[in-house]
C-alpha positions in Angstrom: 16.3 4.2 -11.1 13.3 5.8 -9.5 10.0 4.1 -9.9 6.6 5.6 -10.6 3.2 4.2 -9.7 0.2 4.9 -11.9 -2.9 6.2 -10.1 -5.8 6.9 -12.3 -3.5 7.7 -15.2 -1.1 9.9 -13.3 2.3 8.8 -12.3 3.6 9.4 -8.7 7.0 8.5 -7.3 7.1 5.5 -4.9 8.7 7.5 -2.1 5.5 9.6 -1.9 3.4 6.6 -1.2 5.9 5.5 1.5 5.8 8.9 3.1 2.0 8.9 3.2 1.9 5.4 4.6 4.4 6.4 7.2 2.3 9.3 8.2 -0.9 7.3 8.4 0.8 4.6 10.5 2.4 7.1 12.8 -1.0 8.8 13.4 -2.6 5.4 14.2 0.2 4.6 16.7 -0.2 8.1 18.3 -4.0 7.6 18.6 -3.4 4.2 20.3 -0.8 5.7 22.7 -3.2 8.6 23.6 -6.1 6.2 24.1 -4.1 4.0 26.5 -2.5 7.0 28.3 1.1 6.2 27.2 1.8 9.2 25.0 4.5 10.6 27.2 6.1 7.2 28.0 8.3 7.3 24.9 9.5 10.9 25.2 8.5 14.3 23.8 5.9 13.9 21.1 7.8 16.4 18.9 10.7 13.9 18.7 8.7 10.7 18.7 6.2 11.4 15.9 8.7 12.3 13.2 10.8 9.4 14.2 7.8 7.0 14.0 6.9 8.4 10.6 10.4 7.9 9.3 10.6 4.4 10.7 7.2 3.4 9.2 8.1 5.0 5.8 11.4 3.1 5.6 9.7 -0.1 6.6 7.0 0.3 3.9 9.7 1.0 1.4 11.7 -2.1 2.4 8.7 -4.4 2.4 7.0 -3.2 -0.8 9.8 -1.9 -3.0 
């Protein structure tokens, strides 16, 4: 059964919050990798960024839901 989270009276599906959290966490990791000069150490960014977003989205979903 899908869950909804109330935000200021409007209901949003929980997967939406997981996707947003995954995006934010992936961008933070990308910023850290760029800052330390390790951006290309994990492979092409076009493959790494979506994979990181998916990883973080699923981890948020497992931890909080």
